[in-house]
Biopython code that builds the backbone (N, CA, C, O; Angstrom):
import numpy as np
from Bio.PDB.StructureBuilder import StructureBuilder

atoms = [
    (1, "MET", "N", (-5.157, 4.830, -16.754)),
    (1, "MET", "CA", (-4.245, 4.817, -15.631)),
    (1, "MET", "C", (-3.371, 6.067, -15.679)),
    (1, "MET", "O", (-2.953, 6.508, -16.750)),
    (2, "LYS", "N", (-3.107, 6.617, -14.527)),
    (2, "LYS", "CA", (-2.279, 7.808, -14.423)),
    (2, "LYS", "C", (-0.829, 7.485, -14.782)),
    (2, "LYS", "O", (-0.280, 6.476, -14.340)),
    (3, "GLN", "N", (-0.222, 8.345, -15.581)),
    (3, "GLN", "CA", (1.179, 8.174, -15.949)),
    (3, "GLN", "C", (2.069, 8.583, -14.782)),
    (3, "GLN", "O", (1.787, 9.569, -14.101)),
    (4, "ARG", "N", (3.115, 7.850, -14.554)),
    (4, "ARG", "CA", (4.067, 8.135, -13.493)),
    (4, "ARG", "C", (5.349, 8.674, -14.098)),
    (4, "ARG", "O", (5.742, 8.273, -15.194)),
    (5, "ASP", "N", (5.999, 9.581, -13.390)),
    (5, "ASP", "CA", (7.292, 10.083, -13.843)),
    (5, "ASP", "C", (8.330, 8.978, -13.720)),
    (5, "ASP", "O", (8.318, 8.213, -12.755)),
    (6, "GLY", "N", (9.231, 8.895, -14.702)),
    (6, "GLY", "CA", (10.319, 7.919, -14.649)),
    (6, "GLY", "C", (9.823, 6.495, -14.632)),
    (6, "GLY", "O", (10.372, 5.654, -13.920)),
    (7, "GLY", "N", (8.800, 6.214, -15.401)),
    (7, "GLY", "CA", (8.160, 4.913, -15.365)),
    (7, "GLY", "C", (8.911, 3.795, -16.041)),
    (7, "GLY", "O", (8.357, 2.706, -16.191)),
    (8, "GLY", "N", (10.138, 4.004, -16.453)),
    (8, "GLY", "CA", (10.898, 2.944, -17.088)),
    (8, "GLY", "C", (10.626, 2.862, -18.576)),
    (8, "GLY", "O", (10.106, 3.795, -19.188)),
    (9, "THR", "N", (10.991, 1.718, -19.146)),
    (9, "THR", "CA", (10.820, 1.505, -20.583)),
    (9, "THR", "C", (9.348, 1.308, -20.914)),
    (9, "THR", "O", (8.509, 1.127, -20.032)),
    (10, "GLY", "N", (9.064, 1.348, -22.195)),
    (10, "GLY", "CA", (7.697, 1.091, -22.632)),
    (10, "GLY", "C", (7.211, -0.273, -22.172)),
    (10, "GLY", "O", (6.059, -0.413, -21.761)),
    (11, "ALA", "N", (8.076, -1.281, -22.237)),
    (11, "ALA", "CA", (7.701, -2.627, -21.803)),
    (11, "ALA", "C", (7.419, -2.642, -20.301)),
    (11, "ALA", "O", (6.477, -3.298, -19.857)),
    (12, "GLN", "N", (8.218, -1.934, -19.525)),
    (12, "GLN", "CA", (7.991, -1.874, -18.075)),
    (12, "GLN", "C", (6.690, -1.144, -17.763)),
    (12, "GLN", "O", (5.951, -1.543, -16.863)),
    (13, "GLN", "N", (6.413, -0.087, -18.498)),
    (13, "GLN", "CA", (5.162, 0.652, -18.294)),
    (13, "GLN", "C", (3.960, -0.215, -18.628)),
    (13, "GLN", "O", (2.955, -0.186, -17.918)),
    (14, "ARG", "N", (4.058, -0.992, -19.713)),
    (14, "ARG", "CA", (2.958, -1.884, -20.087)),
    (14, "ARG", "C", (2.779, -2.984, -19.042)),
    (14, "ARG", "O", (1.651, -3.342, -18.702)),
    (15, "ALA", "N", (3.886, -3.516, -18.534)),
    (15, "ALA", "CA", (3.806, -4.565, -17.518)),
    (15, "ALA", "C", (3.165, -4.018, -16.239)),
    (15, "ALA", "O", (2.351, -4.695, -15.610)),
    (16, "ARG", "N", (3.533, -2.798, -15.862)),
    (16, "ARG", "CA", (2.928, -2.184, -14.677)),
    (16, "ARG", "C", (1.438, -1.959, -14.898)),
    (16, "ARG", "O", (0.631, -2.251, -14.016)),
    (17, "ALA", "N", (1.067, -1.444, -16.063)),
    (17, "ALA", "CA", (-0.343, -1.205, -16.362)),
    (17, "ALA", "C", (-1.128, -2.518, -16.317)),
    (17, "ALA", "O", (-2.251, -2.552, -15.815)),
    (18, "ASP", "N", (-0.544, -3.588, -16.834)),
    (18, "ASP", "CA", (-1.208, -4.892, -16.812)),
    (18, "ASP", "C", (-1.342, -5.387, -15.381)),
    (18, "ASP", "O", (-2.391, -5.914, -15.011)),
    (19, "LEU", "N", (-0.305, -5.230, -14.570)),
    (19, "LEU", "CA", (-0.354, -5.634, -13.168)),
    (19, "LEU", "C", (-1.459, -4.884, -12.431)),
    (19, "LEU", "O", (-2.237, -5.481, -11.687)),
    (20, "VAL", "N", (-1.522, -3.583, -12.641)),
    (20, "VAL", "CA", (-2.556, -2.759, -11.996)),
    (20, "VAL", "C", (-3.943, -3.243, -12.422)),
    (20, "VAL", "O", (-4.837, -3.386, -11.588)),
    (21, "ALA", "N", (-4.116, -3.488, -13.698)),
    (21, "ALA", "CA", (-5.420, -3.940, -14.200)),
    (21, "ALA", "C", (-5.803, -5.291, -13.614)),
    (21, "ALA", "O", (-6.960, -5.507, -13.251)),
    (22, "VAL", "N", (-4.846, -6.194, -13.520)),
    (22, "VAL", "CA", (-5.128, -7.519, -12.950)),
    (22, "VAL", "C", (-5.505, -7.393, -11.480)),
    (22, "VAL", "O", (-6.477, -8.007, -11.039)),
    (23, "LEU", "N", (-4.755, -6.609, -10.716)),
    (23, "LEU", "CA", (-5.091, -6.422, -9.301)),
    (23, "LEU", "C", (-6.486, -5.826, -9.135)),
    (23, "LEU", "O", (-7.262, -6.272, -8.290)),
    (24, "ALA", "N", (-6.796, -4.835, -9.932)),
    (24, "ALA", "CA", (-8.101, -4.180, -9.838)),
    (24, "ALA", "C", (-9.240, -5.124, -10.230)),
    (24, "ALA", "O", (-10.368, -4.955, -9.768)),
    (25, "ALA", "N", (-8.958, -6.100, -11.065)),
    (25, "ALA", "CA", (-10.005, -6.994, -11.556)),
    (25, "ALA", "C", (-10.214, -8.221, -10.668)),
    (25, "ALA", "O", (-11.193, -8.945, -10.850)),
    (26, "LEU", "N", (-9.337, -8.464, -9.733)),
    (26, "LEU", "CA", (-9.511, -9.641, -8.882)),
    (26, "LEU", "C", (-10.798, -9.498, -8.075)),
    (26, "LEU", "O", (-11.114, -8.412, -7.590)),
    (27, "PRO", "N", (-11.540, -10.598, -7.932)),
    (27, "PRO", "CA", (-12.908, -10.489, -7.422)),
    (27, "PRO", "C", (-13.058, -10.266, -5.919)),
    (27, "PRO", "O", (-14.091, -9.765, -5.473)),
    (28, "ASP", "N", (-12.045, -10.629, -5.131)),
    (28, "ASP", "CA", (-12.224, -10.520, -3.684)),
    (28, "ASP", "C", (-10.863, -10.556, -2.978)),
    (28, "ASP", "O", (-9.846, -10.860, -3.601)),
    (29, "PRO", "N", (-10.849, -10.246, -1.684)),
    (29, "PRO", "CA", (-9.579, -10.227, -0.947)),
    (29, "PRO", "C", (-8.830, -11.553, -0.971)),
    (29, "PRO", "O", (-7.599, -11.560, -1.004)),
    (30, "ASP", "N", (-9.545, -12.677, -0.955)),
    (30, "ASP", "CA", (-8.857, -13.970, -0.996)),
    (30, "ASP", "C", (-8.090, -14.144, -2.300)),
    (30, "ASP", "O", (-6.985, -14.687, -2.298)),
    (31, "ALA", "N", (-8.658, -13.693, -3.407)),
    (31, "ALA", "CA", (-7.978, -13.784, -4.702)),
    (31, "ALA", "C", (-6.753, -12.880, -4.726)),
    (31, "ALA", "O", (-5.712, -13.264, -5.259)),
    (32, "VAL", "N", (-6.866, -11.685, -4.153)),
    (32, "VAL", "CA", (-5.712, -10.773, -4.080)),
    (32, "VAL", "C", (-4.625, -11.404, -3.222)),
    (32, "VAL", "O", (-3.448, -11.365, -3.582)),
    (33, "ASP", "N", (-5.010, -11.985, -2.088)),
    (33, "ASP", "CA", (-4.046, -12.613, -1.186)),
    (33, "ASP", "C", (-3.303, -13.746, -1.890)),
    (33, "ASP", "O", (-2.082, -13.855, -1.775)),
    (34, "ALA", "N", (-4.035, -14.586, -2.618)),
    (34, "ALA", "CA", (-3.406, -15.690, -3.350)),
    (34, "ALA", "C", (-2.471, -15.164, -4.431)),
    (34, "ALA", "O", (-1.377, -15.695, -4.628)),
    (35, "PHE", "N", (-2.906, -14.117, -5.133)),
    (35, "PHE", "CA", (-2.068, -13.527, -6.171)),
    (35, "PHE", "C", (-0.777, -12.971, -5.564)),
    (35, "PHE", "O", (0.308, -13.186, -6.103)),
    (36, "LEU", "N", (-0.899, -12.257, -4.444)),
    (36, "LEU", "CA", (0.305, -11.716, -3.796)),
    (36, "LEU", "C", (1.231, -12.833, -3.331)),
    (36, "LEU", "O", (2.452, -12.702, -3.426)),
    (37, "ASP", "N", (0.665, -13.934, -2.828)),
    (37, "ASP", "CA", (1.505, -15.073, -2.422)),
    (37, "ASP", "C", (2.300, -15.620, -3.591)),
    (37, "ASP", "O", (3.461, -15.999, -3.435)),
    (38, "ASP", "N", (1.678, -15.662, -4.766)),
    (38, "ASP", "CA", (2.367, -16.179, -5.946)),
    (38, "ASP", "C", (3.351, -15.165, -6.534)),
    (38, "ASP", "O", (4.406, -15.537, -7.046)),
    (39, "LEU", "N", (2.997, -13.897, -6.454)),
    (39, "LEU", "CA", (3.785, -12.845, -7.099)),
    (39, "LEU", "C", (5.003, -12.423, -6.291)),
    (39, "LEU", "O", (6.062, -12.153, -6.857)),
    (40, "CYS", "N", (4.857, -12.364, -4.966)),
    (40, "CYS", "CA", (5.868, -11.749, -4.106)),
    (40, "CYS", "C", (6.513, -12.775, -3.181)),
    (40, "CYS", "O", (5.945, -13.830, -2.898)),
    (41, "THR", "N", (7.698, -12.440, -2.725)),
    (41, "THR", "CA", (8.326, -13.243, -1.681)),
    (41, "THR", "C", (7.644, -12.904, -0.352)),
    (41, "THR", "O", (7.015, -11.853, -0.230)),
    (42, "PRO", "N", (7.764, -13.783, 0.633)),
    (42, "PRO", "CA", (7.214, -13.456, 1.950)),
    (42, "PRO", "C", (7.765, -12.135, 2.506)),
    (42, "PRO", "O", (7.036, -11.379, 3.148)),
    (43, "ALA", "N", (9.035, -11.863, 2.263)),
    (43, "ALA", "CA", (9.632, -10.607, 2.750)),
    (43, "ALA", "C", (9.016, -9.395, 2.060)),
    (43, "ALA", "O", (8.813, -8.360, 2.695)),
    (44, "GLU", "N", (8.715, -9.511, 0.760)),
    (44, "GLU", "CA", (8.081, -8.398, 0.036)),
    (44, "GLU", "C", (6.673, -8.133, 0.565)),
    (44, "GLU", "O", (6.275, -6.981, 0.740)),
    (45, "ILE", "N", (5.929, -9.197, 0.816)),
    (45, "ILE", "CA", (4.580, -9.044, 1.359)),
    (45, "ILE", "C", (4.653, -8.436, 2.751)),
    (45, "ILE", "O", (3.866, -7.549, 3.082)),
    (46, "GLU", "N", (5.585, -8.902, 3.562)),
    (46, "GLU", "CA", (5.750, -8.360, 4.913)),
    (46, "GLU", "C", (6.096, -6.868, 4.865)),
    (46, "GLU", "O", (5.567, -6.079, 5.648)),
    (47, "ALA", "N", (6.979, -6.489, 3.950)),
    (47, "ALA", "CA", (7.361, -5.075, 3.835)),
    (47, "ALA", "C", (6.159, -4.222, 3.432)),
    (47, "ALA", "O", (5.963, -3.135, 3.976)),
    (48, "MET", "N", (5.359, -4.702, 2.489)),
    (48, "MET", "CA", (4.172, -3.942, 2.079)),
    (48, "MET", "C", (3.166, -3.855, 3.225)),
    (48, "MET", "O", (2.584, -2.796, 3.463)),
    (49, "ALA", "N", (2.960, -4.960, 3.930)),
    (49, "ALA", "CA", (2.021, -4.959, 5.054)),
    (49, "ALA", "C", (2.511, -4.023, 6.154)),
    (49, "ALA", "O", (1.719, -3.301, 6.760)),
    (50, "ASP", "N", (3.827, -4.039, 6.410)),
    (50, "ASP", "CA", (4.386, -3.126, 7.411)),
    (50, "ASP", "C", (4.134, -1.676, 7.018)),
    (50, "ASP", "O", (3.717, -0.868, 7.849)),
    (51, "ARG", "N", (4.386, -1.343, 5.752)),
    (51, "ARG", "CA", (4.168, 0.035, 5.297)),
    (51, "ARG", "C", (2.704, 0.422, 5.441)),
    (51, "ARG", "O", (2.385, 1.504, 5.934)),
    (52, "TRP", "N", (1.821, -0.463, 5.012)),
    (52, "TRP", "CA", (0.397, -0.142, 5.113)),
    (52, "TRP", "C", (-0.021, 0.018, 6.578)),
    (52, "TRP", "O", (-0.853, 0.873, 6.880)),
    (53, "SER", "N", (0.529, -0.774, 7.487)),
    (53, "SER", "CA", (0.142, -0.686, 8.898)),
    (53, "SER", "C", (0.447, 0.692, 9.483)),
    (53, "SER", "O", (-0.178, 1.109, 10.457)),
    (54, "VAL", "N", (1.401, 1.390, 8.890)),
    (54, "VAL", "CA", (1.782, 2.729, 9.349)),
    (54, "VAL", "C", (0.743, 3.770, 8.943)),
    (54, "VAL", "O", (0.498, 4.717, 9.691)),
    (55, "VAL", "N", (0.141, 3.613, 7.790)),
    (55, "VAL", "CA", (-0.709, 4.655, 7.206)),
    (55, "VAL", "C", (-1.898, 5.028, 8.091)),
    (55, "VAL", "O", (-2.096, 6.215, 8.352)),
    (56, "PRO", "N", (-2.698, 4.067, 8.567)),
    (56, "PRO", "CA", (-3.819, 4.464, 9.428)),
    (56, "PRO", "C", (-3.367, 5.127, 10.732)),
    (56, "PRO", "O", (-4.049, 6.006, 11.258)),
    (57, "LEU", "N", (-2.221, 4.701, 11.240)),
    (57, "LEU", "CA", (-1.708, 5.299, 12.473)),
    (57, "LEU", "C", (-1.300, 6.750, 12.245)),
    (57, "LEU", "O", (-1.537, 7.610, 13.094)),
    (58, "LEU", "N", (-0.685, 7.018, 11.091)),
    (58, "LEU", "CA", (-0.378, 8.409, 10.736)),
    (58, "LEU", "C", (-1.664, 9.219, 10.616)),
    (58, "LEU", "O", (-1.743, 10.347, 11.103)),
    (59, "ALA", "N", (-2.665, 8.639, 9.969)),
    (59, "ALA", "CA", (-3.938, 9.335, 9.789)),
    (59, "ALA", "C", (-4.609, 9.628, 11.127)),
    (59, "ALA", "O", (-5.344, 10.607, 11.256)),
    (60, "ASP", "N", (-4.357, 8.781, 12.119)),
    (60, "ASP", "CA", (-4.913, 8.977, 13.454)),
    (60, "ASP", "C", (-4.110, 9.991, 14.269)),
    (60, "ASP", "O", (-4.481, 10.324, 15.394)),
    (61, "GLY", "N", (-3.001, 10.481, 13.692)),
    (61, "GLY", "CA", (-2.207, 11.502, 14.375)),
    (61, "GLY", "C", (-1.155, 10.970, 15.322)),
    (61, "GLY", "O", (-0.616, 11.726, 16.131)),
    (62, "MET", "N", (-0.854, 9.702, 15.242)),
    (62, "MET", "CA", (0.149, 9.112, 16.122)),
    (62, "MET", "C", (1.535, 9.634, 15.737)),
    (62, "MET", "O", (1.797, 9.870, 14.558)),
    (63, "SER", "N", (2.408, 9.813, 16.700)),
    (63, "SER", "CA", (3.768, 10.289, 16.432)),
    (63, "SER", "C", (4.591, 9.186, 15.767)),
    (63, "SER", "O", (4.286, 8.000, 15.889)),
    (64, "TYR", "N", (5.635, 9.605, 15.065)),
    (64, "TYR", "CA", (6.511, 8.645, 14.395)),
    (64, "TYR", "C", (7.083, 7.652, 15.405)),
    (64, "TYR", "O", (7.137, 6.454, 15.129)),
    (65, "ARG", "N", (7.504, 8.129, 16.552)),
    (65, "ARG", "CA", (8.099, 7.261, 17.577)),
    (65, "ARG", "C", (7.065, 6.263, 18.089)),
    (65, "ARG", "O", (7.380, 5.087, 18.272)),
    (66, "GLN", "N", (5.834, 6.719, 18.323)),
    (66, "GLN", "CA", (4.781, 5.800, 18.775)),
    (66, "GLN", "C", (4.502, 4.741, 17.711)),
    (66, "GLN", "O", (4.321, 3.565, 18.028)),
    (67, "ILE", "N", (4.468, 5.165, 16.456)),
    (67, "ILE", "CA", (4.244, 4.213, 15.365)),
    (67, "ILE", "C", (5.357, 3.189, 15.331)),
    (67, "ILE", "O", (5.099, 1.996, 15.167)),
    (68, "HIS", "N", (6.589, 3.637, 15.482)),
    (68, "HIS", "CA", (7.722, 2.705, 15.532)),
    (68, "HIS", "C", (7.536, 1.708, 16.676)),
    (68, "HIS", "O", (7.734, 0.507, 16.496)),
    (69, "ASP", "N", (7.154, 2.212, 17.855)),
    (69, "ASP", "CA", (6.991, 1.346, 19.018)),
    (69, "ASP", "C", (5.886, 0.308, 18.800)),
    (69, "ASP", "O", (6.005, -0.828, 19.259)),
    (70, "VAL", "N", (4.824, 0.689, 18.109)),
    (70, "VAL", "CA", (3.688, -0.211, 17.869)),
    (70, "VAL", "C", (3.984, -1.208, 16.748)),
    (70, "VAL", "O", (3.662, -2.390, 16.864)),
    (71, "THR", "N", (4.595, -0.730, 15.667)),
    (71, "THR", "CA", (4.753, -1.559, 14.463)),
    (71, "THR", "C", (6.144, -2.157, 14.282)),
    (71, "THR", "O", (6.297, -3.176, 13.608)),
    (72, "GLY", "N", (7.153, -1.537, 14.874)),
    (72, "GLY", "CA", (8.527, -1.967, 14.629)),
    (72, "GLY", "C", (9.130, -1.373, 13.370)),
    (72, "GLY", "O", (10.301, -1.612, 13.076)),
    (73, "VAL", "N", (8.348, -0.597, 12.617)),
    (73, "VAL", "CA", (8.841, 0.065, 11.404)),
    (73, "VAL", "C", (9.739, 1.219, 11.838)),
    (73, "VAL", "O", (9.404, 1.964, 12.760)),
    (74, "SER", "N", (10.877, 1.361, 11.172)),
    (74, "SER", "CA", (11.828, 2.399, 11.565)),
    (74, "SER", "C", (11.222, 3.788, 11.435)),
    (74, "SER", "O", (10.358, 4.036, 10.594)),
    (75, "VAL", "N", (11.698, 4.687, 12.292)),
    (75, "VAL", "CA", (11.220, 6.070, 12.261)),
    (75, "VAL", "C", (11.509, 6.689, 10.893)),
    (75, "VAL", "O", (10.711, 7.482, 10.394)),
    (76, "THR", "N", (12.631, 6.337, 10.288)),
    (76, "THR", "CA", (12.971, 6.852, 8.959)),
    (76, "THR", "C", (11.937, 6.402, 7.926)),
    (76, "THR", "O", (11.489, 7.201, 7.102)),
    (77, "THR", "N", (11.562, 5.133, 7.971)),
    (77, "THR", "CA", (10.562, 4.615, 7.040)),
    (77, "THR", "C", (9.199, 5.250, 7.306)),
    (77, "THR", "O", (8.471, 5.577, 6.370)),
    (78, "VAL", "N", (8.855, 5.423, 8.578)),
    (78, "VAL", "CA", (7.590, 6.093, 8.918)),
    (78, "VAL", "C", (7.571, 7.488, 8.299)),
    (78, "VAL", "O", (6.555, 7.904, 7.742)),
    (79, "GLY", "N", (8.686, 8.211, 8.392)),
    (79, "GLY", "CA", (8.772, 9.545, 7.796)),
    (79, "GLY", "C", (8.605, 9.517, 6.290)),
    (79, "GLY", "O", (7.947, 10.386, 5.718)),
    (80, "ARG", "N", (9.197, 8.524, 5.648)),
    (80, "ARG", "CA", (9.066, 8.397, 4.191)),
    (80, "ARG", "C", (7.621, 8.103, 3.810)),
    (80, "ARG", "O", (7.106, 8.652, 2.836)),
    (81, "ILE", "N", (6.975, 7.243, 4.571)),
    (81, "ILE", "CA", (5.571, 6.932, 4.309)),
    (81, "ILE", "C", (4.712, 8.180, 4.516)),
    (81, "ILE", "O", (3.800, 8.455, 3.737)),
    (82, "ALA", "N", (5.018, 8.928, 5.575)),
    (82, "ALA", "CA", (4.258, 10.161, 5.855)),
    (82, "ALA", "C", (4.376, 11.147, 4.697)),
    (82, "ALA", "O", (3.397, 11.797, 4.332)),
    (83, "ARG", "N", (5.566, 11.261, 4.120)),
    (83, "ARG", "CA", (5.737, 12.156, 2.968)),
    (83, "ARG", "C", (4.887, 11.687, 1.789)),
    (83, "ARG", "O", (4.319, 12.506, 1.067)),
    (84, "CYS", "N", (4.801, 10.376, 1.595)),
    (84, "CYS", "CA", (3.959, 9.854, 0.511)),
    (84, "CYS", "C", (2.482, 10.071, 0.801)),
    (84, "CYS", "O", (1.712, 10.367, -0.113)),
    (85, "VAL", "N", (2.078, 9.929, 2.049)),
    (85, "VAL", "CA", (0.675, 10.172, 2.395)),
    (85, "VAL", "C", (0.320, 11.615, 2.075)),
    (85, "VAL", "O", (-0.757, 11.896, 1.548)),
    (86, "GLU", "N", (1.225, 12.522, 2.394)),
    (86, "GLU", "CA", (0.962, 13.954, 2.192)),
    (86, "GLU", "C", (1.136, 14.400, 0.742)),
    (86, "GLU", "O", (0.326, 15.178, 0.238)),
    (87, "GLY", "N", (2.171, 13.925, 0.072)),
    (87, "GLY", "CA", (2.467, 14.470, -1.245)),
    (87, "GLY", "C", (2.754, 13.447, -2.319)),
    (87, "GLY", "O", (3.292, 13.788, -3.372)),
    (88, "GLY", "N", (2.408, 12.212, -2.074)),
    (88, "GLY", "CA", (2.682, 11.164, -3.048)),
    (88, "GLY", "C", (1.692, 11.167, -4.189)),
    (88, "GLY", "O", (1.101, 12.199, -4.512)),
    (89, "ALA", "N", (1.513, 10.021, -4.794)),
    (89, "ALA", "CA", (0.645, 9.874, -5.960)),
    (89, "ALA", "C", (-0.839, 9.834, -5.595)),
    (89, "ALA", "O", (-1.694, 9.861, -6.480)),
    (90, "GLY", "N", (-1.148, 9.770, -4.312)),
    (90, "GLY", "CA", (-2.539, 9.741, -3.871)),
    (90, "GLY", "C", (-3.066, 8.358, -3.542)),
    (90, "GLY", "O", (-4.216, 8.211, -3.130)),
    (91, "GLY", "N", (-2.244, 7.359, -3.718)),
    (91, "GLY", "CA", (-2.686, 5.985, -3.461)),
    (91, "GLY", "C", (-3.000, 5.715, -2.005)),
    (91, "GLY", "O", (-4.013, 5.088, -1.694)),
    (92, "TYR", "N", (-2.146, 6.179, -1.109)),
    (92, "TYR", "CA", (-2.414, 5.981, 0.315)),
    (92, "TYR", "C", (-3.700, 6.695, 0.711)),
    (92, "TYR", "O", (-4.522, 6.137, 1.438)),
    (93, "ARG", "N", (-3.879, 7.918, 0.240)),
    (93, "ARG", "CA", (-5.087, 8.677, 0.589)),
    (93, "ARG", "C", (-6.341, 7.978, 0.060)),
    (93, "ARG", "O", (-7.352, 7.902, 0.759)),
    (94, "ALA", "N", (-6.275, 7.476, -1.153)),
    (94, "ALA", "CA", (-7.422, 6.772, -1.731)),
    (94, "ALA", "C", (-7.715, 5.488, -0.950)),
    (94, "ALA", "O", (-8.876, 5.157, -0.706)),
    (95, "ALA", "N", (-6.671, 4.774, -0.565)),
    (95, "ALA", "CA", (-6.864, 3.539, 0.197)),
    (95, "ALA", "C", (-7.445, 3.844, 1.574)),
    (95, "ALA", "O", (-8.310, 3.112, 2.055)),
    (96, "LEU", "N", (-6.985, 4.903, 2.205)),
    (96, "LEU", "CA", (-7.543, 5.302, 3.502)),
    (96, "LEU", "C", (-9.021, 5.667, 3.365)),
    (96, "LEU", "O", (-9.846, 5.266, 4.186)),
    (97, "ALA", "N", (-9.343, 6.420, 2.335)),
    (97, "ALA", "CA", (-10.740, 6.806, 2.113)),
    (97, "ALA", "C", (-11.604, 5.567, 1.896)),
    (97, "ALA", "O", (-12.707, 5.473, 2.435)),
    (98, "HIS", "N", (-11.109, 4.626, 1.115)),
    (98, "HIS", "CA", (-11.853, 3.379, 0.876)),
    (98, "HIS", "C", (-12.030, 2.613, 2.185)),
    (98, "HIS", "O", (-13.106, 2.085, 2.465)),
    (99, "ARG", "N", (-10.982, 2.561, 2.968)),
    (99, "ARG", "CA", (-11.024, 1.855, 4.252)),
    (99, "ARG", "C", (-12.070, 2.476, 5.176)),
    (99, "ARG", "O", (-12.788, 1.762, 5.876)),
    (100, "ARG", "N", (-12.154, 3.794, 5.177)),
    (100, "ARG", "CA", (-13.144, 4.490, 6.018)),
    (100, "ARG", "C", (-14.569, 4.243, 5.523)),
    (100, "ARG", "O", (-15.495, 4.084, 6.318)),
    (101, "GLU", "N", (-14.730, 4.213, 4.200)),
    (101, "GLU", "CA", (-16.062, 4.029, 3.614)),
    (101, "GLU", "C", (-16.541, 2.569, 3.683)),
    (101, "GLU", "O", (-17.744, 2.305, 3.704)),
    (102, "HIS", "N", (-15.589, 1.628, 3.718)),
    (102, "HIS", "CA", (-15.926, 0.207, 3.703)),
    (102, "HIS", "C", (-15.159, -0.537, 4.791)),
    (102, "HIS", "O", (-14.337, -1.396, 4.475)),
    (103, "PRO", "N", (-15.404, -0.232, 6.059)),
    (103, "PRO", "CA", (-14.604, -0.841, 7.129)),
    (103, "PRO", "C", (-14.721, -2.363, 7.203)),
    (103, "PRO", "O", (-13.752, -3.032, 7.563)),
    (104, "ALA", "N", (-15.872, -2.916, 6.873)),
    (104, "ALA", "CA", (-16.015, -4.371, 6.934)),
    (104, "ALA", "C", (-15.128, -5.069, 5.901)),
    (104, "ALA", "O", (-14.665, -6.186, 6.131)),
    (105, "ALA", "N", (-14.896, -4.419, 4.779)),
    (105, "ALA", "CA", (-14.071, -5.012, 3.720)),
    (105, "ALA", "C", (-12.611, -5.102, 4.125)),
    (105, "ALA", "O", (-11.870, -5.902, 3.553)),
    (106, "THR", "N", (-12.172, -4.306, 5.094)),
    (106, "THR", "CA", (-10.766, -4.295, 5.477)),
    (106, "THR", "C", (-10.495, -5.133, 6.701)),
    (106, "THR", "O", (-9.332, -5.304, 7.067)),
    (107, "THR", "N", (-11.515, -5.665, 7.356)),
    (107, "THR", "CA", (-11.291, -6.446, 8.572)),
    (107, "THR", "C", (-11.510, -7.931, 8.366)),
    (107, "THR", "O", (-11.345, -8.713, 9.302)),
    (108, "SER", "N", (-11.877, -8.334, 7.169)),
    (108, "SER", "CA", (-12.206, -9.749, 6.926)),
    (108, "SER", "C", (-11.113, -10.472, 6.167)),
    (108, "SER", "O", (-11.326, -10.899, 5.032)),
    (109, "ALA", "N", (-9.956, -10.616, 6.770)),
    (109, "ALA", "CA", (-8.910, -11.392, 6.094)),
    (109, "ALA", "C", (-8.172, -12.247, 7.056)),
    (109, "ALA", "O", (-7.256, -12.969, 6.664)),
]
sb = StructureBuilder()
sb.init_structure("model")
sb.init_model(0)
sb.init_chain("A")
sb.init_seg("    ")
for serial, (resi, resn, name, xyz) in enumerate(atoms, 1):
    if name == "N":
        sb.init_residue(resn, " ", resi, " ")
    sb.init_atom(name, np.array(xyz, "f"), 0.0, 1.0, " ", f" {name:<3s}", serial, name[0])
structure = sb.get_structure()
């Protein structure tokens, strides 16, 4: 797993690495969905889903204002997400690439 800057204590880094490994090992979207339901509050899941909903729209070239109008996500948050898409850790880009390569896997939930 790639090391992150400012990753917290050794225990926090190990917990994050374990979380990443568990998510990656889950067998299907239903298992991930159940895990997220148990792990996160409804508001946390909603916030993550809102952020993800912005990413494909940015990739399609939609303006920040249009994205706000479609998703309800603030223009400020859209800008922050856009900065991560362009210069973040690469997770959004990898997820977008996976989504493009496996479109059926992203529409069955």
